[in-house]
N, C-alpha and C positions, 0 to 999 in steps of 0.2 A: 504494500500500500504506500503510495507516495505521501509526502508531508501534507499537501493540501487535502487529500482524501481523509487522512488521519485527523486533521484539524476539524473538518466538517463532521466527521463521526463523533468526535468529542463534544462539539458544540450541540449536536443533536441530543446527546446524553445529558448535558447540562440543562438544556431546554426541558427535556422530559422530567428531570428531577425537580426543577423549579416549578413547573406546572403542577406536579403532584403535591409538592410541599408548600408552595406559595412563598418560598424564600430559598436562598442558597447560603450555605456557610462559607465564610472566607477560608480558603485553603490553597495550598500548593500541592501539586501532584508531580511526582517523579515517575517516569517510565524508563525502565531498564530491561532490555531483552523482552521477555513476556510478562514482566512484573510491574505492578502499579503500586506506588506508595503514596498514601495521603498524609499530608502534614497540616493539621489545623493551624490557622494563623489568627492571633488576636493582638490587638494593641488598643490603648486608650487615648493616645495623643500622638502628635507628629514625631516627637523624639522616639517613642517606642516604635512607631511605624518605620522610621529610618533604621533603627537597630534591628528590627525583624527582617527588613529587606536585606540588610548586609549579612545577617545570619543565613538567609536563604542562599545568597550568592556564595557564601563560604561553603555551604553544604554542596552546592552544585560543583564548585571547584574541586572538592574532595571526591564526590561520588561520580561525577561526570555522567549523569543519566542521559539516555538517548533523547528524551523530551522533557521539558518542564512546562507545566500549565499553572497559571495563577488565576484564581476565580474570586470575585468579590462583588458585592452590591455597592453602589455608590450614588451619591447625589451629584448632578452635573448642572452647569449653567453656561450659557454662551458668554464669551468674553465681551465685555463692554465697559462702560465707565462706572458700573456699580461695584463699589469696593467690598460689599458683603460676601461672605462665604456662601456657596451654593445652598447649604442647609437653611440659610436665613432669607433666601430670595424666593419671591412668589413665582418667578419664571423657571424655577428649577425643574429638572426631570430626574426620575429614578431610573437607573440602568444596572444591568449586570455587565461587568467588564471581565474580559478574559484575555490573558496574554499567553500565547503559545509559542514556544521557542524550541528549536531542534539543535542538537549538537552539531549538525551539518551546516548550520547557519540560517536556515529558513526561519522567518518570524511572522507572526500574525497577531495584530492587535484587533480585538473584537469587542463589540458592544451591542446590547439589545435593550430596548426600552422595556421597563416594567409597566404593564398596562393594568390599570384598576378600573373595572367596570362594575359598579355596585359592589356586591360581595364577591365577585369573580376577579381573581388576579392571575395573570399569565404573562409570559414573556413574548415580546415581539420577535421579529426575525433579526438574526445577528447581522450586523454590518461588519465586514472584514477589511482591514487595512493591512496590506502586505509590506514586509520589509521594515525599514528604519523609520517609517512615518509615525509609529506609536512611540511616545517618549514619556518618561516620568519614572516614579518609583515602581518597582516590581517589573522592570524591563531590563534587557541586556544581562541576562543571568549568567551566560557563559563567559569565561575569560577570553579575551580576543585571540589568544593563541590556539584555542580549541576549535575555531571555525576553519573548516577545510577550504 
């Protein structure tokens, strides 16, 4: 299976899990050979988030899994002159973000809207950005020398 097919398969699993549970836990998944390892991720502030992200990168450097997937729910808002954080803005959206990276260098930044319709909650279709266009914390997991 090529990286794009693998990414699409995993996004389908994430969508199914979200639609069944109405939420998704923040986690990092390592895939090595035929094994999948789930690592729950928690943080309470930006300092902890940066420390956890660095810890994940350190684990990737030691374990060198074939694939790393980061999954989280997030608030997002369009960039404009409003200095407030997305959680404080009325124009915010809720999304599930997924970063999928392969030891071979392929990367996919993915996001899907969380849709609330009355008591029904489900995930919209994932939008996928390939390559280096996705930036921020919980990206660029592999050390540069690991990319072929």
